[in-house]
N, C-alpha and C positions, 0 to 999 in steps of 0.2 A: 377470546370470549365472545359468542355470536350475539347478534343484535337483538334477539328476540328477548333475552333477560331484561332489556330496560323497559319493557312494557308495564312494569308495574308500578312506575313512577307515573304512568298517566291511567292507572285503572279506576281512580274515582271520577275524573272527568269522563272516562268511557263508561261507566256504568250510568252516569247522570244522563249522558246522551243516549243511552239504551233504547229509553222509550221514544225516541225519535224515529227508530226504525224497526221498532219490535215487531211489526206485522208486516214489513217488508221482505218479500223473498229475496233471498242471496241472488244477487245478480253481478258478482264479480267479474263473471266471464262474458258479461253482455257488452255489446258496443252501445256508448251512449252517444249521443249528439255531438260532445265533445271529451276528448280524451286526455288523459295526461300519461307522458311516458318519462321513467319508468312507471307503470300501472301502481297506484297505492295499493298498501296491504288491505285498506277498508276505504272503499269508495260508494257512498249513498247519494242518489239524486232521485228521490222518489217521484217528482213532479217536473221533468225537464223545462225549465225556463230559463231567460235571460233578462238581465236588469242593465240600463244604461250605467256607464261611469260617468260620474262628473268629471267635467274639464278640470275642476278644482281639486280633484280627488288627491287626499293625504295619506301618509303612512306614519303613523306614531310608533315609537319604539322605544327600547332602552338604549341610551349612548353609549357606544361601545366602539372602539377602534377598528374592528373590522365588521360589524353590522352597520355602522351607518353608512359608509362606502356603498356596501351592498343595497342597502335600501335605496339610497340615492340612485343607482343604476337601475333597480328593478322599478321605480317609479316612472323613470324616464321612459323604459323598455315599455311598461304597461300603457302610457298615454300616447306612445308615438309608434307602436309596431304596428297597429291595425292590421293584424294576421287575417287573410283571406283564406279560411278552409277551402280546401279542392272541392269539396261537396258542401254547399251551404248547409248549416244545421237547420234541422225542421223543428225549430222551438220558438215558441211564442215570447214577445217581449213582455213582462209586467207592466203593470201600469203604476207600479211603485214609483217613488222619487228615486232619481239617480243616486247609486251609492256613493257616499261622500267620504269614506274613510276606510283603511284597513288598520286595525290596533293589533299590535304584537305584544305579548306578554313572554317574559323568559324568567324562568325560575332561577338559573344559575348563570350569572355573567361573567363569572371567573374561570369556568372548566376552559383550558387550553384546547387547541386542536391538535389532539393527540390519537393515537390507537385506542380504540374502544370508546371512544366519546361518545355522548348520547345524540344521535340524530334525529329521534322522533318528535313529530309536531302533530297537532290536531288543527284541522281549517274548516271554518265554515262561513258561507255567504248567505245573506238572508234573502227570504222570499216574501216578506210581510211588511216591506216598507221600512225596515229599520235602517238607519243611516250606516251602520259599519257590518264590515266583515271582521273576524277573527283568526288569528294565529296564535297558538298556544304551544310554546315548547321549553323545555329542560334547560337548554343551552343556544347559545347564538347561533351555533352551527345547523341545529335543528330548525331555527326559524330561516336561515337562508334556505334549507331543503324546502321549506314552506313557501317561501317567495317565489322559488321557481315552480312549484305547483300552481299557485295564485296566477303567476304570468301565463301559464298555458290554459288557465281557463278564460282568458279574455281573448278578445277576437273582434272582428270588422271596424268599420268606420261609419258612423261614429261607434266609438268604441263599448262594447257591452261584456257582461262577464256573467258567467253561469249563476243561476240564482237557486237559493234552496240546496247547495251542496253540503254534505258533511263528510271530511276525510280525516281519519286516524290513522298514521303512516309511520313505518318504522322499518329499517333495512333488516334483513336476514342475515346478511355477513358484514361485519365491520371493516374488512379490507376489500376494497374494489377498485381496480387499478389498471392503468395504461403503462407497458413499459416502451420505451423509445430509446432507440440506440443512435447517440450522436457521434460516433466514433467513426462507423465506416463512411457513412457521409454527413457532413455539416448542416445542421439547422440553427437559421438565425433565432435571436430571443424573441422576436416578434411570432415567430412560427410557435414556439414553446409557450407563449402567452396565449395564442390561440387555441392551442392544444387545451390548455388548462381551462380556458373558458368554455370549450365544448365539453369538457370533463364535467364542469360542474352544472350545465345544462343537464346533463344526464345521470346526476346524483352518483358521479364517480368520484373517488376521494383521495386516491394516491396517484401521484404521478412519480413512478419508477424510473429515475433516470439513469439509464446506464450511458454514463459519460465516457469512459474510457475504453480503449481495446488495443490490438496489437497496430490497428490501423493508423490511429491517430489519438493524441492526448491534448485534448482541447481546453482542459480547466486549468487556469492560471493558479498554481500552488505557490504562495508567497515565499516559502521557506525552500522550494525548489522549481525556482522560475524557467531553469532550464528545460524541464519536462514539456511544457507547453511551447517555450521558445523554439525548441528543435523538433519537438513531437505533433505539433499541431500542423494543419495543412498549410498554414499561413498566416500571418498576423491578423487578417480579417476574420478566422475562423476559430477563435478563442472565446473562451467564457471567462470574464475577468471576475473578480470578487463584487465588482456592482453590478455586473450583470446577473450574479447568482442572488445577490440581495434583492433585485428587482424581481426575479422570477419567484421567490420565496415570500415576498410580501404580497406580490399578486397572488399567489396561491391562497395566503391566509385570507385576502379578500374574496376569493371566491370557494372557500371551503374545502381546498385540496391541499393534501401534505405533499411534499416534496421529500422522496427517498432516494437518497444518492447510492450509486453503485460505483466502485473503483473493483474492478475485476482484476485478480491477482491469486494465485502467482502465474496461472497461465494466462492467454491475451494480453501480453504484455509486452509485445514487440516493438510498440512506440516508446518504452522507456529507453530503449537501447540508442535512440538518436542522441539523448544526453548522457546516458550511462551504459556503455557497451560493455563495462567489464562485471554488470550483474545480473546480466541474460544470458539465456543460452539459445542457439540456433537463431539468431534475429536476423532478419534478411538473407535467409537462406532460400533457397527455392524449395517450395512447399512439397513437391511430389518428387522426390530423388528417381534416377534413372535405376533400371534393373528392377530387382526384387526389393529395395529397401522400402521401408515404411513411410508413409506420409509424416512430414514433421508437425502438421497442423491438421485440423478437420477441414481448412480452407486457406486460400493464398492469404498470407500475412503470419509470418511465424515470429516466434519469442516467448519465453517465460523466464520469469525472475529463477535466479539461482540460490537455492536455501544455503548452500555452504558458504556462501560470501558473507562477511559480516557487514558490509556496506548495503547489502541488500535491504537488511532490517533499518538503518538508518534512514535510508531514502524512503521505505515503505511506511515506516511511522511517523515521519514527517508530512508525508501524502495524507496518512490516516486522521493527523492530528489536525491538519490546516482545512480538510475537507470536513469535518466535523465541526470544525468552528464557524464553518460558512453555512451549515444546514443543521437548524434548530431540531429537526424531527428526531424521535426517540429510537428509530431504527437506522442503521447503517448496513448497507450490503457490501459483503466482502466478496462476492463472486465465487471462487475455488471451483469453477467447472472445467472440465475437458482439460484435465493434465495430460499431457502428451509423453509418452515414454521415450519414444525416438527423439524427440526435441532435447530433453534432459540428458540423453545418452550420447548426445555429440558433445558433451563438455567432457574434458580428461579428467577434473577433479570428481565428477560424478562418476566416471568410469570406474575410478581408483576406489570410492566409496562403496560401489556395487561389488567390486571384485573382493573387496574386504568383508563380503557377507553383508553389506547395507542393502536395504531395498527402496524404491522409489517412493512407496506409501510411507517409509520412515522420513524421506525427506519432504514431503508434504505434511506430515505431523511436526517436524522441526519449523516448518513454515507458520503452521497454524499455532503452535506452541509459543512463538515469538510475536506474533501479530494479534492474535485474539485478545490475550491480556492486555495491549494498548486499547484497544477498542471498548473492552468492558471498563477499564479504569477512566473512559471519559463518558460514562453514564449511558451506554448506547448498548441495545439488544441488536445481537447480528442476524442477519439473513445469509445465508449461504445456498447456492444451487444446490441440488439435491446429490450431485455428483461427489460432493466431498465424503460421504459416506456409503452411497450405493454404487459407485464407478465399479465395473468389473475389473479395472486394471490397476489405479493408483488412487487408495481411498484412506481415510483416517479410522481408528478405532472409534465408534459412537461414544465411547465412555470419555473422550476427550470434549465432548461437544454436549454440556447439559442442556437439556430441553427448558431449563428455566432462562438459559441466555441465549439461545440459538433457536431461530426459526427456518424452516426448510422451505423452499421454494422447488416445484417439481415441474419438470417438463417433460419427461421421458415416460413411455410405457402406460400412459392412461391412468385409470384408476387404481392398476395393481402396484405402482409406486406410491401412490398417495395412501394406499392401505398400508405399505410396508413401514411408510414414514410415521403414521399416527400409532401406529402398532408399537413403535419404539419409543413414543410418548410427544413425539415434536408436533408443535404448531405449524400448520402447512398453509402455504399459498399456493394455489393451483394455476400454471400455466401450460397446460399438456398441449405438447405440440400438435397433437391430432386433432386439437378443437380450436385452441385459442392463439395460434401464430399466425400473424396476419400477412407476412411475406411469402407463406407457401403458396405453390401453386404458379410461380411466375418463371419456373425453369431455373437452371443453373447460371451462375454468374461467370464461370470460369471460361476462357477462350479455347479454341481449338478443341471442341468438345466431339467427339465422334459420335457420341449418343444422337446428335442432330444430323448425321449423314447416314441416313438408312434408306432403303430401297421404300418406294411407294409402296405401301399397304402394310408395312410395319407396325406392330401395335407400339403406339408412342408412351404408354404406361403413364407414368406420372411428368411426363415431358423434362425429365432431368431434375425435378424438383424433389429433394430429399424427403420433405414432408408433404408432398404434394397429395392430393389435388389442394385445390382452392378451398380455404374454409368459408363456406356460405353463411349467411347471418341465421339460417334455420340451423344449422350444423351447430354453429356456437349457441343458439337460444335453447335447442334440446338438451344440452350436455347439461347433466346434473353432477357437480363437482364432488358429492359426497357418495356417488353410487358405490354400492356394495360395503359401506360402512354401517356398523352399529350406530346407535344413537350415541353413545358415548364417545366413540370414535370420530363422529362427525362433527363434535364439539371442539375437538382440535383443527378444523379446517376453517381458519379465520376470514377465508375469502379467496378471490382470484383475480387473475391479470391477463389480460390480452398482450400480445407482445409484437412489435414491429421492428425487427432486426433491419438494418439498411442498407444491406448490401444492394440492393435494388430499388431503393426508396430514397427520396429527399424531400425537401420542403415543397416539390412540385407537385408530387403525390401525396404526400401526408395526409391531408384530410380524406380523400378518397379511398385509400387503404384502410384507416382507421374507422370510420364512420360510413354507413350507420352499423357496422357489425359490432364496434364496440357498445353500441346502444343495445344490440342485442343481449349482450352479457350485462349490461348494466341493470336490466329489467331482471334477469333470471337471480342476479345477486340480491338486487333490492327486494322483490316481492315474491319472487320464485317463477317457474315456467309452466306451472299448473294452476288450473281453476279450482273452485271448491270443491268439485267431485272427485279431484285426483287426476283429471285428465289433461294431458299437454295441451297448452293453449295457443301454438303456434300458429294455427289458421286464422284464428280471429286477432291475432298478434299482426299479422300482416298489413290489414289494412292500417291499423294504428300506426305501425311503423313507417308506411307510407307516408302517413300525413306528418309524422314527427320529422321524417327526412325533408320533406318539404319545408317545413318551419325552421328547422337548422339551417338550410341552404338561404333563406331568407335573413337569417342572424349573421351570415357572412361565413358559414362552416361548408367548404366543398365536399360535402357528404355524397356520395355516388347513390344513383339511382337503384332500387331493387325489382322494379317492375316497369312496363309501358305505362304512361299516363292513362291510357284507356282502362287498363285495370283497375287504377285507382278512382277512376270515376265511374267505374262499374263494379263496386264492391263484390268479393266474391266470386266473380266469374272467370278468374284466372286461377282458381283452386284447383285441385285434382278431382274434389268431390263436387258434385252440382249444389250451389248455394240453398236451393231449394227442396234437395232432397231431405226425406224424414229420417 
């Protein structure tokens, strides 16, 4: 369900407020002296001014386990940040008494943080000397989004806030996420907390945690301790149940859901360190000599063997214990990139195929044994699209009910999205052509002859299978429902940028993700077009520059998108002269 369906709950407030801006021209594509990222769906500031914030500023709110710490956090930020915009806003201070308080009203304090929860809010700041600003939200999660917006309207020392602002805001898409792979390289708990913090700033709400893969198994599963004990990179590179509780709880305090992924039956070479008997082709050289096909898409081989009963004992234990640690209603089961050659190295599988069995039947066997286990634990399953769209090994879609299964697409751009929604599936879009943040950094394999070419040779994508690098503008301009009918578009629940970690770890995590994930965050929250239907990436440039600068001040190592000169001279670095009519 897409977020715009929640607007009706705020319709009375919106109609009351309509008289406030009935004669004001639509200016949603215009730069204001102060901006919010992501741009709200409705932002009206008819007479830009600011008002001092009282040093005794307070925030009143309903008591709530997660809203209360969020309020404390934002009050401290608001009073201490003293953000200095790169270009000083040319707005006058009102002569009004400093703003004394922010009053938060929440209609429903019981709604849990879950897929589809109402995140809408309305925010108003006074211009007439009234002592209070107001946030009205349906849920505490919407109130958190309103707090972030209010914090971005505050700047300067002494602290001041934009006066006379009215905002009504809600996301277009309910699922707005970042996927991070912590198997190929390890990330500490503090790194993951920093990622969640930055996601909340950008109103992203799902951390898709790709925890395990063929390279390592860092998650401590209590019923199968040897998986991490032997499959992690080291004793200091594991996530204990206590670590998971800390991350999940931190996410709740920041309004970010944690979606765990245990990829299987492929991408499971690390399982072989504890259970070699349930895997095929583990620890083999990935690219055999001669004409033999590769055993994996990249170094790091190994797949679970569906013919071994022990496989399901271990897999079900992993599923059960993982789900017990993560309260979210979604569980990601992977199911991507089944490699035929890997399975065909096993004698039992060779015999199965020789008896007229197929590898697709093997995958169906695995899904039939594990999917019911996930569903029995009251979870909706997310699979990568390969499970039904692979050209080689796939299951019959009739096995996977759209009621219980969500598909995540990464190949073939809008074409695969179209194919999935046409089949009735809800879809999360992570197109490698637009949303893969690791692309453009070349190949990580050694002894690669592609890099030993005569001078003058066309370098192509530099050895990166999904090159070139995905710029923030590439990400910003992608419409994830492109080519779909309105009815089909309703099945696209959102999108995720993805950072696979072959060439990334905590030293580069911030700069690889931010501010490019911010670009997706705005498009999934309020779109990438102005009220006339034109793409707004030109005016977004200056706003994203300012937002990146503020994120850095908040401790997020986001990379620059332009020289500082461009930021101080808005529009002068565009391809069209800013004063051209």
